[in-house]
N, C-alpha and C positions, 0 to 999 in steps of 0.2 A: 287337655289340661283345662281347668276352670278356676278363674280368678273373681273374687267379689270384692270389689272396692267401695267403700262406703264411708261417708263423713261429710262434715260441714266445710272443710277446706278445699275448695274447688281447684286451687293451684296444685296442691299437692296431689290430688286425684288425677289431674291432667298430667302431672310429671310421672306418675306411676304408669299411666297408659303409654306415655311416650318411652319409658324404660322397657315396657314389654314389647312395643314395636321394635325397638332397637335390638333386643334380643332375637328377633325373628328373621333378620337379614337386612338386606338393601331397602332403603326407604321407598324407592321407586316400585320395587316388587311387592311391598307390603300394601302399597296404596291400592294395587289392583286386586288383592285379596282380602282386604278389609271391607266389612259392611258395618255400618252404624244404623242402630234402629232405635225407635222412640218407645221406651218400655211401658209408658203411661197407656198407649193404645195397641200394644202389640198382642196378637193372638199367638196361641201355641203353634198353629200351623205355620205361621210366618216364621216364628223362631226356629222351628224344625227345618223348614226349607233353607233358611240362611245357614243353618249349621251343617246341613247336609250337602250343600253345594260343593263340588270338588274345586280345590284351589286352582287358579289359573297360572301355570308354570311355576309352580312353587309346591312345596311340601307342607306349607302351613296355611291355615285360614283363620282369620281374626274377625270375630262377631263381637261388637261393642253394643251393649244394650244400656242406654242411658234412662234412668229414672224408674226402673222396674221395682225397686223396693219401696217406691213412694206408694205403690198401689196396695202395699201390705200394712201402711201406717194407719192408725185410728183416724176415723174421719171426725171433723168438728160436729159437736151436738148442735141441733137446731131446735129452736123453740116452735111451738105449733103454728105460729104466724108465717113460719117459713123464712125468717130472717136468721142470719147467722149469728151466733154467739161468739164474740172474741174475748180473749182473756188479755188483761193489760198487766 
């Protein structure tokens, strides 16, 4: 199963992740089968390896990728001088 959580409300995003974890079983067991990855620097190989790893003493594996969608957001334009342009 795949969940994509996106939004500006960090508290609600964290609550949604906690609800998913709660639905997977005992907290101690979920902690041993959960992997958190930084999506801003993640490679496809790292993601595949994490997803393909067999869960330890559980029927579930949880892989959390934080910040992956930020890689697909448009980058800020830069003038020729190399300085960033910020909008107010």
